[in-house]
VEXGUBA-677121 format. One line per field, with one value per residue (C-alpha): residue number from 0; residue in one letter; y, z, x. Coordinates in Angstrom, 3 decimals. Layout:
resi = (NUM_...) $
resn = (A_...) $
v = (Y_...) $
w = (Z_...) $
u = (X_...) $
This chain:
resi = (0_1_2_3_4_5_6_7_8_9_10_11_12_13_14_15_16_17_18_19_20_21_22_23_24_25_26_27_28_29_30_31_32_33_34_35_36_37_38_39_40_41_42_43_44_45_46_47_48_49_50_51_52_53_54_55_56_57_58_59_60_61_62_63_64_65_66_67_68_69_70_71_72_73_74_75_76_77_78_79_80_81_82_83_84_85_86_87_88_89_90_91_92_93_94_95_96_97_98_99_100_101_102_103_104_105_106_107_108_109_110_111_112_113_114_115_116_117_118_119_120_121_122_123_124_125_126_127_128_129_130_131_132_133_134_135_136_137_138_139_140_141_142_143_144_145_146_147_148_149_150_151_152_153_154_155_156_157_158_159_160_161_162_163_164_165_166_167_168_169_170_171_172_173_174_175_176_177_178_179_180_181_182_183_184_185_186_187_188_189_190_191_192_193_194_195_196_197_198_199_200_201_202_203_204_205_206_207_208_209_210_211_212_213_214_215_216_217_218_219_220_221_222_223_224_225_226_227_228_229_230_231_232_233_234_235_236_237_238_239_240_241_242_243_244_245_246_247_248_249_250_251_252_253_254_255_256_257_258_259_260_261_262_263_264_265_266_267_268_269_270_271_272_273_274_275_276_277_278_279_280_281_282_283_284_285_286_287_288_289_290_291_292_293_294_295_296_297_298_299_300_301_302_303_304_305_306_307_308_309_310_311_312_313_314_315_316_317_318_319_320_321_322_323_324_325_326_327_328_329_330_331_332_333_334_335_336_337_338_339_340_341_342_343_344_345_346_347_348_349_350_351_352_353_354_355_356_357_358_359_360_361_362_363_364_365_366_367_368_369_370_371_372_373_374_375_376_377_378_379_380_381_382_383_384_385_386_387_388_389_390_391_392_393_394_395_396_397_398_399_400_401_402_403_404_405_406_407_408_409_410_411_412_413_414_415_416_417_418_419_420_421_422_423_424_425_426_427_428_429_430_431_432_433_434_435_436_437_438_439_440_441_442_443_444_445_446_447_448_449_450_451_452_453_454_455_456_457_458_459_460_461_462_463_464_465_466_467_468_469_470_471_472_473_474_475_476_477_478_479_480_481_482_483_484_485_486_487_488_489_490_491_492_493_494_495_496_497_498_499_500_501_502_503_504_505_506_507_508_509_510_511_512_513_514_515_516_517_518_519_520_521_522_523_524_525_526_527_528_529_530_531_532_533_534_535_536_537_538_539_540_541_542_543_544_545_546_547_548_549_550_551_552_553_554_555_556_557_558_559_560_561_562_563_564_565_566_567_568_569_570_571_572_573_574_575_576_577_578_579_580_581_582_583_584_585_586_587_588_589_590_591_592_593_594_595_596_597_598_599_600_601_602_603_604_605_606_607_608_609_610_611_612_613_614_615_616_617_618_619_620_621_622_623_624_625_626_627_628_629_630_631_632_633_634_635_636_637_638_639_640_641_642_643_644_645_646_647_648_649_650_651_652_653_654_655_656_657_658_659_660_661_662_663_664) $
resn = (M_A_Y_G_F_V_D_F_D_F_N_K_K_L_S_V_T_E_N_Q_A_G_S_Y_Y_F_I_I_P_Q_I_E_L_D_E_C_E_G_V_S_I_L_S_A_T_L_A_W_C_N_Y_S_L_S_T_F_E_E_A_L_N_S_F_D_S_S_L_I_Q_A_Y_S_H_S_L_P_T_V_E_K_H_Y_T_R_N_L_L_S_S_L_R_K_L_N_V_D_E_D_R_I_I_P_M_V_Y_L_N_T_L_L_P_C_G_K_Y_V_V_D_D_L_K_E_L_R_E_A_Q_S_S_R_Q_F_C_V_R_L_S_A_S_I_V_V_S_N_N_M_L_D_Q_N_S_G_L_S_Y_S_L_Q_D_C_A_N_I_N_T_V_W_A_S_L_I_I_E_E_C_S_R_L_G_L_M_Y_F_C_V_A_P_G_S_R_S_S_P_L_A_I_A_A_S_T_H_P_R_I_T_C_V_V_C_Y_D_E_R_S_L_A_F_H_A_V_G_Y_S_R_G_S_R_K_P_A_V_V_I_T_S_S_G_T_A_V_S_N_L_L_P_A_V_V_E_A_S_Q_D_F_V_S_L_L_L_L_T_A_D_R_P_T_E_L_Q_D_A_G_A_N_Q_S_I_N_Q_I_N_H_F_G_S_F_V_R_F_F_F_N_L_P_A_P_T_D_C_I_P_A_R_M_V_L_T_T_V_D_S_A_V_H_W_A_T_S_S_P_C_G_P_V_H_I_N_C_P_F_R_E_P_L_E_N_S_P_S_K_W_M_S_S_C_L_K_G_L_D_F_W_I_S_S_A_E_P_F_T_K_Y_F_D_V_Q_C_A_H_A_C_N_I_S_P_H_D_M_S_E_V_V_N_A_I_Q_K_V_N_Q_G_I_L_I_I_G_G_I_H_T_V_D_E_M_W_A_V_L_L_L_A_K_H_L_S_W_P_V_V_A_D_I_L_S_G_L_R_L_R_K_L_L_T_S_F_P_E_I_K_P_N_I_L_F_I_D_H_L_D_H_S_L_L_S_D_A_V_N_D_W_M_H_V_D_V_I_I_Q_I_G_S_R_I_T_S_K_R_V_S_K_M_L_E_N_C_S_P_C_S_Y_I_M_V_D_N_H_P_F_R_Y_D_P_S_H_I_V_T_H_R_I_Q_S_S_I_I_K_F_A_N_Y_I_M_Q_V_E_F_L_Q_K_R_N_K_W_S_S_Y_L_H_T_V_N_L_M_V_A_R_E_L_S_F_Q_I_S_A_E_Y_S_L_T_E_P_Q_V_A_Q_V_I_S_S_E_L_S_S_D_T_A_L_F_I_G_N_S_M_A_I_R_D_A_D_M_Y_G_H_G_W_S_S_C_D_S_T_S_A_M_V_L_N_S_G_A_L_C_Q_L_V_W_V_V_G_N_R_G_A_S_G_I_D_G_L_V_S_T_A_V_G_F_A_V_G_C_N_K_R_V_I_C_V_I_G_D_V_S_F_L_H_D_T_N_G_L_A_L_L_K_Q) $
v = (-9.285_-8.622_-8.326_-6.801_-4.419_-0.996_-0.512_-4.219_-5.931_-9.607_-11.129_-13.766_-15.552_-15.897_-16.131_-13.663_-10.206_-7.300_-3.793_-1.245_2.280_3.154_-0.461_-2.455_-6.150_-7.736_-11.223_-12.282_-15.575_-17.966_-20.165_-18.787_-20.239_-17.982_-18.350_-17.498_-18.037_-20.942_-22.637_-22.945_-22.003_-22.268_-18.950_-18.981_-15.970_-16.078_-12.909_-12.065_-9.224_-9.436_-6.490_-8.327_-11.538_-13.870_-14.211_-15.776_-19.223_-19.094_-18.008_-20.985_-23.419_-21.917_-21.959_-25.641_-26.455_-24.489_-26.104_-29.588_-28.820_-27.540_-30.570_-32.981_-31.472_-31.444_-34.239_-36.731_-38.966_-36.256_-36.932_-34.377_-34.689_-32.508_-29.583_-30.320_-29.921_-26.631_-25.325_-26.395_-24.391_-21.344_-21.453_-21.381_-18.092_-15.963_-13.600_-10.577_-11.442_-7.781_-6.853_-4.834_-5.808_-2.762_-1.626_0.453_2.474_5.567_6.358_5.133_7.798_7.359_9.580_11.864_12.419_10.556_7.993_4.385_3.430_5.377_2.740_1.590_3.438_3.364_5.997_4.971_5.863_3.122_4.692_1.849_-1.547_-0.041_-3.020_-2.411_-4.240_-3.560_-4.994_-5.916_-4.049_-5.662_-6.261_-9.856_-10.517_-13.766_-14.210_-17.041_-19.884_-23.055_-25.351_-26.926_-25.830_-24.794_-28.055_-28.049_-24.565_-25.592_-28.601_-26.606_-24.004_-26.643_-28.488_-25.517_-26.305_-23.010_-19.702_-17.954_-20.284_-19.636_-15.868_-16.026_-18.403_-16.107_-13.044_-14.778_-16.413_-13.116_-11.447_-14.079_-13.601_-9.881_-10.609_-10.050_-12.950_-11.611_-11.702_-10.266_-12.006_-11.039_-13.774_-13.517_-15.555_-13.394_-13.335_-17.144_-17.711_-15.273_-16.503_-20.164_-19.431_-17.473_-19.982_-22.930_-21.198_-22.794_-19.560_-17.248_-16.490_-15.661_-14.018_-13.767_-11.199_-10.738_-6.936_-5.435_-2.154_-3.898_-6.169_-3.222_-1.455_-4.711_-4.667_-1.065_-2.109_-5.062_-2.890_-0.340_-3.012_-5.062_-2.236_-4.569_-4.269_-6.426_-7.708_-7.255_-9.476_-8.606_-9.485_-6.944_-4.225_-2.383_-4.755_-2.612_0.638_-0.530_-0.354_3.421_4.652_2.448_3.388_7.072_6.461_4.491_7.142_10.041_8.328_6.571_2.970_0.431_-1.778_-3.928_-4.106_-6.984_-6.401_-8.904_-7.524_-8.497_-8.635_-5.797_-7.279_-7.190_-3.548_-0.984_-3.818_-4.307_-7.308_-8.259_-6.853_-4.779_-1.183_0.964_-0.009_1.814_4.303_3.623_5.190_8.162_10.023_8.028_5.239_5.591_3.198_1.697_-0.935_-2.619_-6.091_-7.630_-10.723_-13.749_-15.033_-17.199_-14.657_-12.377_-13.403_-14.363_-12.451_-9.265_-10.278_-10.614_-7.262_-5.572_-6.947_-6.004_-2.451_-2.051_-3.240_-0.970_2.005_0.936_0.699_3.664_7.125_8.326_4.898_4.165_1.880_0.529_-1.026_-3.805_-4.518_-8.169_-9.084_-12.794_-14.629_-17.856_-20.551_-19.084_-22.469_-25.133_-26.459_-27.682_-25.342_-25.642_-23.039_-22.746_-23.186_-20.993_-18.008_-19.179_-18.533_-16.566_-17.759_-20.576_-18.587_-17.313_-20.807_-22.190_-19.456_-17.996_-14.338_-11.812_-11.410_-7.739_-6.532_-2.791_-1.186_2.153_3.097_5.005_5.360_3.510_5.711_8.698_11.097_12.324_15.810_18.209_20.300_23.321_22.906_22.550_25.622_27.843_25.296_24.895_28.669_29.091_26.426_27.895_31.355_30.100_31.950_30.068_26.826_24.017_20.472_19.170_15.416_14.349_10.880_8.557_4.895_2.859_2.252_3.265_6.668_7.127_6.576_8.780_11.614_11.077_11.475_14.590_16.046_15.273_16.931_20.121_20.390_22.137_21.686_18.727_18.486_14.883_14.100_11.064_9.251_9.833_6.846_9.116_10.519_7.258_6.706_4.932_3.046_5.695_8.311_5.913_6.416_9.070_10.007_11.228_13.121_16.066_16.319_16.093_18.413_16.922_19.310_16.824_19.284_22.194_21.818_22.505_25.144_27.136_27.648_30.347_33.746_34.328_31.174_32.101_35.509_33.902_31.356_33.230_30.790_31.838_28.328_25.345_21.882_19.511_15.820_14.038_15.832_15.712_16.857_16.282_19.339_22.288_24.628_23.683_24.220_27.633_28.541_27.623_29.775_32.726_32.396_33.165_34.667_32.422_29.662_26.663_23.473_20.449_17.042_14.020_11.356_12.277_15.300_16.414_19.752_19.316_22.974_24.032_27.318_28.062_28.935_26.337_28.069_25.028_21.740_18.871_15.625_13.074_10.052_11.014_8.951_10.611_14.086_13.327_11.901_15.012_17.486_15.503_16.023_19.777_21.248_23.529_25.576_23.790_26.053_26.126_29.606_31.184_30.335_26.588_26.680_28.500_25.866_23.091_24.688_25.300_21.728_20.353_22.586_21.519_17.847_18.027_19.893_17.417_14.493_16.031_16.847_13.402_11.549_13.693_12.355_9.485_8.478_7.183_10.040_10.233_11.996_9.295_6.554_8.253_8.697_5.214_3.577_5.600_4.579_0.878_0.238_-1.884_-2.153_-5.416_-3.690_-1.354_1.192_1.887_5.110_6.082_9.497_12.369_12.664_9.377_10.621_14.165_12.862_10.669_13.608_15.930_13.568_10.916_11.454_9.683_8.071_8.228_5.401_1.852_-1.306_-4.437_-5.754_-2.491_-2.421_-5.957_-5.024_-1.924_-3.778_-6.297_-3.510_-3.634_0.064_0.007_0.129_2.647_2.190_2.029_4.217_4.405_5.699_6.279_9.939_10.025_11.093_10.922_9.116_7.026_4.157_0.912_1.467_-1.959_-3.684_-1.569_-2.362_-6.112_-5.926_-3.857_-6.483_-9.179_-7.078_-5.929_-9.286_-7.610_-7.321_-4.244_-2.077_-0.377_2.841_4.143_5.913_4.193_5.533_4.422_0.959_0.718_1.964_-1.053_-3.980_-6.130_-5.918_-8.171_-11.082_-10.799_-11.582_-15.221_-15.623) $
w = (-16.267_-19.506_-22.979_-26.132_-29.077_-29.914_-33.122_-33.315_-32.797_-32.414_-34.749_-32.605_-35.500_-37.598_-34.596_-36.188_-35.304_-37.615_-37.950_-36.662_-35.601_-32.056_-30.950_-28.521_-27.830_-24.788_-23.387_-19.742_-19.281_-17.186_-16.098_-15.562_-14.008_-11.273_-9.476_-5.784_-3.665_-5.793_-5.825_-9.015_-8.490_-10.939_-10.788_-11.926_-12.942_-13.638_-15.432_-17.142_-17.978_-19.539_-21.754_-23.230_-25.190_-22.213_-19.869_-16.481_-17.640_-20.725_-18.593_-16.287_-19.190_-20.644_-17.205_-16.870_-20.159_-19.282_-15.863_-17.337_-19.764_-16.947_-14.785_-17.677_-18.316_-14.719_-13.118_-15.807_-13.245_-12.037_-13.190_-14.450_-11.452_-9.454_-11.760_-11.644_-7.873_-8.288_-10.765_-8.460_-5.671_-7.930_-8.830_-5.138_-4.575_-5.636_-7.339_-9.221_-12.903_-13.934_-11.980_-14.187_-13.975_-12.634_-14.737_-13.667_-15.168_-17.280_-20.311_-23.665_-26.308_-30.010_-32.326_-32.617_-28.848_-27.985_-25.227_-26.397_-23.554_-20.381_-17.907_-19.837_-18.457_-19.982_-20.213_-23.315_-26.560_-28.665_-32.054_-34.071_-33.015_-30.742_-28.467_-24.876_-21.600_-18.481_-15.000_-13.199_-9.928_-6.604_-5.991_-6.830_-9.274_-7.595_-4.019_-1.786_0.165_-1.797_1.190_2.158_5.774_6.266_7.868_9.948_11.248_12.178_14.040_15.812_17.082_18.450_19.966_21.692_25.302_26.698_25.679_25.713_22.954_20.975_20.968_20.292_17.363_15.920_16.165_14.463_11.748_10.891_10.637_8.136_6.065_5.945_4.580_7.810_7.751_9.635_13.438_15.816_19.176_22.497_25.168_28.023_29.986_29.659_25.854_25.592_23.932_21.124_20.739_20.554_18.044_15.816_15.992_15.116_12.230_8.930_6.921_9.458_9.983_13.523_14.717_18.385_20.232_23.974_23.607_22.847_21.646_19.050_18.104_17.447_15.285_13.399_12.692_11.456_9.070_7.751_7.120_5.292_3.019_2.349_2.441_4.618_8.356_10.673_13.871_17.252_20.216_23.732_27.312_29.762_31.822_30.751_27.778_26.226_27.161_25.371_22.073_22.320_20.379_17.394_17.601_17.480_14.419_12.665_13.442_12.257_9.011_8.181_8.665_9.314_12.406_14.425_18.138_20.120_23.777_26.441_29.701_33.099_33.328_34.872_38.383_38.587_37.527_40.222_42.744_43.130_40.786_39.429_36.036_35.763_34.544_32.885_29.204_28.122_25.367_26.306_23.119_23.070_19.785_18.183_17.159_14.592_16.439_19.933_21.289_24.678_24.298_27.238_28.751_26.652_27.582_25.917_26.924_24.045_20.369_19.067_15.853_17.854_17.959_14.172_13.450_15.887_14.028_10.670_11.815_13.274_10.104_8.000_10.112_9.882_6.099_5.232_4.692_6.887_7.558_10.930_13.971_15.648_19.101_20.392_24.104_24.901_28.585_29.445_32.585_33.589_32.427_29.903_28.536_26.908_30.165_29.649_30.818_29.741_27.416_25.471_21.720_21.314_21.222_17.713_16.421_13.165_12.114_9.786_6.594_7.893_8.826_5.417_3.524_3.463_3.542_6.414_8.346_7.388_4.070_3.678_0.242_-1.074_-3.820_-6.637_-10.298_-12.554_-14.204_-12.193_-10.261_-7.001_-7.613_-8.639_-11.749_-10.035_-6.981_-9.197_-11.346_-9.144_-9.199_-12.981_-13.488_-11.250_-13.184_-16.548_-15.539_-14.106_-14.836_-12.611_-11.270_-9.328_-8.545_-5.099_-4.578_-0.934_0.501_-1.658_-1.020_-4.098_-7.514_-9.150_-7.451_-8.541_-12.180_-11.930_-10.605_-13.441_-16.045_-14.261_-14.303_-17.997_-18.664_-16.747_-17.817_-14.555_-12.580_-10.211_-6.706_-5.517_-1.826_-0.958_0.261_-3.010_-4.726_-7.659_-6.389_-6.900_-10.453_-11.869_-14.591_-15.224_-16.597_-19.339_-21.146_-23.861_-23.526_-19.944_-20.082_-22.249_-20.664_-16.926_-15.305_-11.978_-9.568_-7.234_-5.549_-4.699_-1.009_-1.674_-4.275_-1.691_0.257_-2.342_-1.680_-5.430_-5.925_-2.980_-4.496_-7.851_-6.391_-6.674_-7.483_-8.206_-8.242_-6.110_-6.399_-3.622_-3.946_-0.596_2.714_4.107_2.726_4.405_3.499_5.881_3.315_0.662_3.187_4.056_0.359_-0.167_2.824_1.368_-1.867_-0.023_-0.928_-3.946_-5.076_-2.965_-3.896_-1.628_-2.596_-0.317_0.459_4.119_5.567_8.050_7.925_7.193_6.773_9.487_7.688_7.185_3.502_1.717_-0.249_-1.862_0.055_-2.132_-0.431_-3.201_-4.186_-6.090_-9.097_-9.341_-9.064_-11.742_-14.062_-13.614_-14.304_-17.328_-18.946_-19.012_-21.752_-20.592_-22.595_-22.185_-22.248_-20.758_-19.588_-18.576_-14.939_-15.646_-17.719_-14.909_-12.361_-14.674_-15.076_-11.347_-10.573_-12.987_-11.486_-7.935_-8.945_-10.500_-7.535_-5.058_-7.069_-7.140_-3.431_-2.415_-4.688_-3.406_0.129_1.075_4.158_4.435_4.925_5.389_2.031_0.313_1.936_0.839_-2.751_-3.115_-1.793_-4.135_-7.116_-6.260_-5.488_-8.005_-8.708_-6.756_-3.630_-1.241_1.082_4.678_6.030_9.688_11.095_12.084_9.830_7.973_6.039_5.681_4.116_1.734_0.794_0.205_-1.673_-3.242_-6.886_-10.071_-12.388_-16.173_-16.847_-17.228_-16.644_-18.722_-16.318_-16.439_-20.215_-20.349_-18.080_-20.125_-23.420_-22.018_-21.706_-17.904_-17.196_-13.444_-12.224_-9.393_-6.012_-3.057_-0.174_3.214_6.714_9.986_9.370_11.174_14.473_13.216_16.312_16.515_18.392_16.743_13.482_13.332_14.041_11.449_8.809_9.469_9.244_6.076_4.453_5.271_4.030_0.719_0.044_-1.234_-0.175_2.063_2.846_6.226_6.826_10.387_12.896_15.641_18.466_16.610_16.279_19.977_20.851_19.181_19.477_20.690_17.144_16.053_17.674_14.916_12.267_13.391_12.341) $
u = (0.200_-1.669_-0.143_-1.593_-1.522_-2.908_-4.925_-5.740_-9.069_-9.959_-12.521_-14.193_-15.935_-12.801_-10.435_-8.044_-6.729_-7.500_-6.079_-8.577_-7.647_-8.589_-9.010_-6.930_-6.521_-4.948_-4.464_-4.367_-2.462_-4.540_-1.649_1.854_4.978_6.386_9.683_9.636_12.758_13.916_10.504_8.443_4.802_1.922_0.086_-3.547_-5.639_-9.353_-10.482_-13.730_-16.069_-19.517_-18.636_-15.653_-15.289_-15.434_-18.384_-17.909_-18.999_-16.779_-13.862_-14.430_-14.435_-11.283_-9.691_-10.607_-8.901_-5.758_-5.538_-5.822_-2.995_-0.800_-1.523_-0.973_2.456_3.689_1.629_0.498_-1.229_-3.624_-7.169_-9.632_-11.946_-9.575_-10.283_-13.977_-13.822_-11.997_-14.558_-17.349_-15.732_-15.402_-19.083_-19.977_-18.181_-21.154_-18.737_-20.002_-19.772_-19.930_-16.816_-14.487_-10.844_-8.950_-6.002_-3.051_-0.215_-0.509_-2.630_-1.396_-1.927_-2.471_-0.401_-3.422_-3.321_-6.527_-6.695_-6.763_-9.071_-9.844_-8.666_-5.598_-2.623_0.827_3.546_5.440_3.694_5.350_4.664_6.224_4.923_2.270_2.638_1.638_1.942_-0.117_-0.128_-3.306_-3.643_-2.882_-6.587_-7.477_-10.280_-11.354_-10.205_-11.335_-9.881_-10.451_-10.129_-13.419_-13.356_-16.974_-18.035_-14.858_-15.636_-19.170_-17.839_-15.132_-17.611_-19.971_-17.036_-15.376_-14.510_-15.794_-17.331_-13.933_-12.773_-15.965_-15.551_-11.813_-12.378_-15.042_-12.750_-9.832_-11.946_-13.631_-10.227_-9.109_-12.264_-11.539_-8.067_-6.112_-3.668_-0.632_-0.764_1.839_1.488_3.053_3.253_0.757_-1.750_-4.870_-4.618_-4.291_-7.709_-6.842_-3.263_-4.317_-7.086_-4.674_-1.821_-4.090_-5.853_-4.710_-4.564_-2.935_0.753_1.850_5.055_5.946_8.044_8.458_8.738_5.329_6.838_9.011_6.118_3.809_6.385_6.885_3.147_3.434_6.196_4.212_1.170_3.320_4.736_1.616_-0.963_-3.050_-3.682_-1.605_-3.223_-1.540_-2.478_-1.277_-2.014_-3.433_-1.777_1.365_1.653_-1.073_0.685_3.841_1.938_1.445_4.546_3.681_-0.003_0.958_3.161_0.424_-2.177_-0.026_0.976_-2.332_-1.182_-3.948_-3.640_-6.042_-5.199_-6.729_-5.842_-6.836_-8.206_-9.596_-13.406_-15.412_-15.550_-11.730_-11.388_-10.453_-10.308_-6.565_-6.475_-3.078_-2.002_-5.159_-5.259_-7.901_-7.723_-10.891_-9.971_-6.375_-4.985_-7.332_-7.600_-4.774_-7.181_-9.946_-12.269_-12.506_-14.857_-14.808_-16.265_-18.071_-16.518_-17.587_-21.020_-23.653_-26.309_-25.242_-25.635_-22.223_-22.866_-22.235_-18.565_-18.461_-20.085_-17.693_-14.667_-16.208_-16.844_-13.353_-11.612_-13.810_-12.729_-9.087_-9.099_-11.329_-9.851_-8.300_-6.775_-5.269_-5.178_-8.317_-8.622_-10.863_-10.481_-11.218_-11.872_-11.726_-12.771_-11.091_-10.623_-8.215_-7.162_-9.311_-10.722_-14.306_-17.036_-20.662_-22.104_-25.377_-25.087_-28.179_-25.812_-24.818_-28.334_-28.302_-24.834_-25.929_-25.381_-22.028_-20.820_-21.789_-19.927_-16.434_-17.534_-17.454_-20.694_-21.088_-19.691_-19.139_-19.466_-18.270_-20.728_-19.019_-19.826_-17.421_-14.775_-16.039_-13.891_-15.394_-14.015_-16.747_-15.930_-17.493_-15.242_-12.178_-12.776_-10.587_-7.782_-7.920_-7.966_-4.921_-3.013_-3.985_-2.750_0.536_3.732_6.148_4.718_6.362_5.195_6.185_5.887_5.771_5.456_3.330_2.836_1.934_3.430_0.154_0.328_3.945_3.048_-0.027_2.157_4.637_1.932_0.668_4.198_4.506_1.155_2.017_5.689_6.552_9.779_9.387_10.829_10.482_10.912_13.008_9.851_8.005_9.616_10.522_13.800_15.724_14.454_17.483_15.645_13.032_15.406_16.474_13.178_13.549_9.888_10.410_13.697_12.570_9.133_9.801_12.316_13.419_15.149_16.833_19.189_16.916_17.785_21.483_20.691_18.767_21.999_22.689_21.072_20.855_18.789_16.569_15.920_15.080_12.639_9.364_6.555_2.990_1.389_2.447_0.918_1.928_1.044_1.275_1.300_4.813_8.154_11.506_13.595_13.371_14.937_12.379_9.576_10.991_11.251_7.595_6.647_8.566_6.567_3.347_0.932_0.449_-1.888_-0.855_-2.740_-2.297_-3.679_-3.999_-6.556_-7.083_-8.925_-6.260_-4.463_-0.766_0.112_2.607_3.369_-0.373_-0.009_-2.206_-4.970_-6.648_-6.896_-8.137_-9.124_-8.858_-6.854_-3.740_-4.798_-8.231_-6.748_-4.151_-6.820_-8.965_-6.171_-5.003_-8.401_-7.746_-5.575_-2.778_-0.332_2.984_5.983_9.438_10.314_13.591_12.901_12.684_15.856_17.639_16.551_17.706_21.134_21.564_20.534_23.170_25.858_25.046_24.935_28.408_29.863_28.392_29.708_33.177_33.234_32.016_34.443_37.325_36.860_39.168_37.199_33.658_31.186_27.416_26.882_28.907_26.841_23.610_24.778_26.252_23.094_20.894_23.032_23.179_19.517_17.629_13.913_13.631_14.959_13.160_14.752_13.785_15.285_15.548_14.832_17.097_20.184_19.640_16.619_17.963_21.184_19.199_16.973_19.945_22.254_20.024_19.061_18.036_20.554_20.527_22.943_21.722_23.693_23.103_20.495_18.552_18.677_17.327_14.428_13.650_13.705_11.247_8.677_8.393_7.951_7.399_10.982_10.836_12.480_10.109_11.344_9.605_10.265_8.454_7.624_4.297_5.819_9.452_10.712_13.876_12.181_11.124_13.007_14.676_11.362_9.561_12.177_11.872_8.084_8.269_10.503_7.954_5.042_6.499_8.205_11.367_14.942_15.031_18.041_17.705_19.646_19.422_21.649_23.623_21.441_18.300_19.800_20.642_17.161_15.534_17.942_15.017_13.730_16.596_14.752_12.155_14.774_14.855_11.226) $
């Protein structure tokens, strides 16, 4: 978290702040005390930029001083040489000293309407004190394991009992260096080398489940919550086939997974060997990348294993994200029985062993502050928006808080009616509607689905420009209404290249991140006006909301609409919602809405300046199946590190009762 002021500058020579229009000044605390599940944790942040006041070396020295003060307060007996060791480790990271700290949230505007700074994003304009507060993005400025394990790794490789152990250790270690720390392991003999290597790795967390289908869905949930790939390890045979439903879901909804499936070696294929099936391209087009490793041998350079893992993870995390599959045959012995192997296969790994970096690092070269949308390509889109008479902004499923706030600023800039899907994270905006800056500028139509039951509303709903952010929307009636508006300018924005246009009415398909698209459109001036059509939608929405509230409160028995509305009203910002398919998500989409009232806790949060108070809502809408929902919800809770409320149907629950076994872990 960073704190600061607008229209203030810091005089380094005099060490004082001075009033200066158009300037900004912020502070990043180096040592903060965090509370996590009743445990106090000292959180350290090292931040620098050669274009700011602190260079890398100055930041290290300041960090050293802050760390000594923190240690002296909590552990008076700790000597300074501990921090010297830490600083020595930091200097060995070979970090890029020009790395610019990424900022999130929405642009803070001066009263004159100019941006304070391009990358500083804040929604509230704070015209009195002009104090602002931003949150650093989830990407870590300096990330490395500080444990001195390089020599230990070198020793462990040389000391491996057999070549199977060598290759398995290399695969697992490379995964950890790529940031893959969560492993979902299914019991099995053939996968023993991988399972043992993962379970004994000091930085990796392993969960075990006897049902591969539940385990794979658990991995999907974790990846949804953490935005990092989970790793799945299984034995051979039908254990691999049991992963297919989760792989399909991950593929359809762009969830990153790494599948490590053990297999019999080539000489046991098509020979009647036990638990042996054809696992080559087992998941077909549902994986972004497949590679069939040879059985471990010292005749092949071991670095081939590392580059294979690096390539697979790059495919999994690059747009379009999705699952990747590495098939891993192993010959016996599968345990740590000694078997001679030639250490010459480790040739070329010296630099890798002595570092903590992946063997192959992939880079996406982009100009800083640049949007990859060409102005020429966007001219048609801009012209359509500028000529709009009746426009509507549809917000489908989006996945990060940064994207939610970017969409909010876009909605404020356009001043169009907004229809937010339940999976957008903006429908259940309990705290958000308490900001006076948002209420008059963003017109949310939460009950369009019910409104469309009226023929009069259907006849009135003629839209000439549609912008849809995110590919999928839940409501069938809203989808039908959009289809009836065709032909019109239909602009769909999402980060993947796939066609999500079942009605075949999209006229402009923009492959871009939501944040980049919002930033581009916000640079264009549009005439903001509220016409009779918008006022009519606002009135109808209020009427439907009141009628629904009356009808639900008049019921004396528990109903599905009542459950959906009560849950949406009681959710807080520290809680996430996982919704099952079929009627569970349709009820939430029809009856869930934002709330204007704030309780005392909400008011306290708002007064503290913490603007990001949206409720994260997810579901398995890739293939929209009812299988694996319990397991996915459990994994999502682990990944997002929040309390998660799971709302699913009774049949969905019965379909995945094996997922309850994961709750014990």
